[in-house]
BAGUKE-620691 format. One line per field, with one value per residue: residue number from 0; residue in one letter; y negated, x, z negated of N, C-alpha, C in turn. Coordinates in steps of 0.1 Angstrom, whole numbers, plus 2048, in hexadecimal, padded with zeros to 3 digits. Atoms other than C-alpha are relative to their C-alpha. Layout:
num = c(NUM ...)
residuo = c(A ...)
n_Y = c(Y ...)
n_X = c(X ...)
n_Z = c(Z ...)
ca_Y = c(Y ...)
ca_X = c(X ...)
ca_Z = c(Z ...)
c_Y = c(Y ...)
c_X = c(X ...)
c_Z = c(Z ...)
END
This chain:
num = c(0 1 2 3 4 5 6 7 8 9 10 11 12 13 14 15 16 17 18 19 20 21 22 23 24 25 26 27 28 29 30 31 32 33 34 35 36 37 38 39 40 41 42 43 44 45 46 47 48 49 50 51 52 53 54 55 56 57 58 59 60 61 62 63 64 65 66 67 68 69 70 71 72 73 74 75 76 77 78 79 80 81 82 83 84 85 86 87 88 89 90 91 92 93 94 95 96 97 98 99 100)
residuo = c(M A L R G R L H Y S L P M R M R Y A H S T L R R V L L G L P V I V L A G A S A H A D K I V D P S T V A P E F R E A A E K R R A E Q V K L I E C N N A A R I A K I Q K R D M A Q Y V A E C F D K P A D K P Q)
n_Y = c(80D 804 7F9 806 80C 7FD 7FB 80B 809 7F9 7FF 80C 809 7FB 7F4 804 806 7F5 7F8 807 801 7F3 7FE 808 7FA 7F4 804 807 7F8 7FB 80B 804 7F5 7FF 80C 800 7F6 803 80C 7FE 7FB 807 7F8 7FD 807 7F8 808 801 80A 80D 806 7FA 808 7FD 7F2 7FC 803 7F7 7F3 800 801 7F3 7F7 803 7FC 7F2 7FD 804 7F6 7F4 802 800 7F2 7F9 804 7F9 7F2 7FF 805 80B 808 80D 80A 7FE 7FE 80A 7FE 7F4 803 809 7F8 7F6 808 805 7F5 7FE 7F5 7F4 7FE 7F2 7FC)
n_X = c(7FC 808 7FB 7F3 804 806 7F6 7F7 806 803 7F4 7FD 7F8 7F2 7FE 802 7F4 7F7 805 7FD 7F2 7FB 804 7F7 7F3 801 801 7F4 7F4 7FB 7FA 7F3 7F6 7FD 7F8 7F3 7F7 7FA 7F8 7F4 7F5 7FA 7FF 7F3 7FF 7FE 7F8 805 80B 7FA 7FA 7F2 7F6 800 801 7F5 803 80B 7FA 7F9 80A 806 7F6 800 80D 800 7F7 806 80A 7F9 7FB 80B 804 7F6 802 80C 7FD 7F7 808 7F9 80A 802 7F6 7F4 803 7F9 7F2 7FE 803 7F6 7F4 803 800 7F2 7F8 800 808 7F9 7FF 7FF 7F2)
n_Z = c(804 80C 80C 805 807 80D 809 803 809 80D 808 808 7F8 801 7F7 7F2 7FC 7FE 7F4 7F4 7FF 7FC 7F2 7F8 800 7F8 7F2 7FB 802 7F3 7F7 805 7FE 7F2 7FC 806 7FB 7F3 801 808 7F9 7F4 7F4 7FA 7F4 7F4 7F7 7F2 7FF 803 7F5 7FD 807 80E 801 808 80E 804 802 80D 80A 801 806 80E 806 801 80A 80D 802 804 80E 809 801 808 80E 805 801 80B 80C 806 807 7F9 804 7F9 7F2 7F8 800 7F9 7F2 7FC 7FF 7F5 7F4 7FD 7FC 7F2 7FC 7FD 7F1 7FC 7FB)
ca_Y = c(EFE EF7 F12 F02 EE1 EF0 F02 EE3 ECE EEA EE9 ED2 EB3 EC1 EE1 ECE EBA EDA EEC ED0 ECC EF1 EF2 ED5 EE6 F07 EF7 EE2 EFC F0E EED EE4 F06 F07 EE4 EE9 F09 EFC EDB EEA EFD EED EF9 F09 EF4 F03 EF5 EFD EE4 EC8 EAF EBA E9D EA9 ECE ED2 EC1 ED7 EF6 EEC EE3 F05 F17 F04 F0C F31 F32 F20 F39 F56 F47 F42 F66 F73 F5F F6E F91 F8B F7E F5E F49 F28 F13 F23 F25 F04 F0C F2F F23 F07 F20 F39 F1D F11 F34 F3A F51 F75 F7A F9B FAE)
ca_X = c(756 739 746 768 758 743 761 776 75C 756 77A 785 798 7BA 7B5 7A8 7C8 7DD 7C8 7CC 7F1 7F8 7E5 7FA 81A 810 806 825 83E 840 846 862 873 870 87D 89A 8A6 8AB 8BA 8D4 8EA 902 900 91F 92C 929 945 933 917 92F 93B 95C 970 966 968 98B 980 960 975 98B 96C 95C 97C 97C 957 95C 97A 967 94A 963 973 951 947 968 962 93F 94C 968 94D 95F 94D 93E 956 973 963 971 994 991 982 99C 9B9 9A9 9A4 9C8 9D6 9E2 9CC 9D7 9E4 9DE 9FE)
ca_Z = c(A74 A5C A45 A43 A3A A1F A11 A12 9FF 9E5 9DA 9BE 9CA 9BF 9D3 9F2 9F3 9EF A0A A23 A1C A1F A40 A4D A43 A52 A73 A75 A6B A8D A9F A88 A8B AB1 AB5 A9D AAC ACF AC3 AAC AC4 ADD B00 B0F B2B B4E B63 B84 B7C B75 B8F BA0 B90 B6D B73 B63 B43 B43 B46 B29 B14 B1C B12 AF1 AEB AF2 ADB ABF AC3 AC1 AA1 A91 A99 A8B A6B A68 A6E A54 A3C A35 A1B A26 A12 A24 A46 A54 A4B A59 A7A A7D A78 A91 AAA AA8 AAE AD1 AE5 AE9 B0D B1E B27)
c_Y = c(7FA 807 7FA 7F3 802 805 7F5 7F7 808 801 7F3 7F7 804 80B 7FB 7FA 80B 808 7F8 7FE 80D 803 7F7 806 80C 7FE 7F9 808 806 7F6 7FC 80B 801 7F4 800 80A 7FD 7F4 802 805 7F8 809 802 7F9 809 7F7 7FF 7F6 7F2 7FA 804 7F8 803 80F 805 7FE 809 80E 801 800 80E 80A 7FD 805 80F 804 7FD 80A 80D 7FF 801 80F 808 7FD 807 80F 802 7FC 7F6 7F7 7F2 7F5 801 801 7F6 802 80D 7FE 7F7 808 809 7F8 7FB 80B 801 80D 80C 802 80E 803 807)
c_X = c(7F9 805 80C 7FD 7FA 80B 809 7F9 7FD 80C 802 80A 80F 802 7FD 80D 80B 7FC 804 80F 806 7FD 809 80E 801 7FF 80C 80D 805 806 80D 80B 804 808 80E 809 806 809 80D 80C 805 800 80F 801 802 807 7FB 7F5 805 806 80F 80B 801 801 80C 7FD 7F5 805 807 7F6 7F9 809 800 7F3 800 80A 7FA 7F5 806 805 7F4 7FB 80A 7FF 7F4 803 809 7F9 807 7F5 7FF 80A 80D 7FF 807 80F 803 7FF 80B 80D 7FE 801 80E 809 801 7F8 809 800 801 80D 7FF)
c_Z = c(7F4 7F3 7FA 7F9 7F3 7F6 7FB 7F5 7F3 7F7 7F8 808 800 80A 80F 805 803 80D 80D 802 804 80F 809 801 809 80F 805 800 80D 809 7FB 803 80F 805 7FA 806 80D 7FF 7F8 807 80C 80C 804 80D 80C 80A 80F 801 7FE 80D 802 7F8 7F1 7FD 7F7 7F1 7FB 7FD 7F3 7F4 7FE 7F9 7F1 7F9 7FE 7F5 7F2 7FD 7FB 7F1 7F6 7FE 7F8 7F1 7FA 7FE 7F4 7F3 7F8 7F9 806 7FC 807 80F 809 801 808 80F 806 803 80C 80D 805 804 80F 804 804 80F 803 806 80C)
END
């Protein structure tokens, strides 16, 4: 601890500021990354955890979410550019699902 204090005071003022700022950024970065990763994605609805009167709506929402995920994956596999992604996903989402024969 004493060594760090001596090192800190031996640096010029400009470098002390950069050193403390860099340390704050490096210590705060994992917190930001971990918080952002979990908050970004929507949870897929589980109809079994919903009240019985809302189960039908939850099943429809889950089907929509699954289809949207599939369309996004198809766009990624087809290497669609970001500027065309919304149109591609919307067209994919509006297509009727293939029914097994």
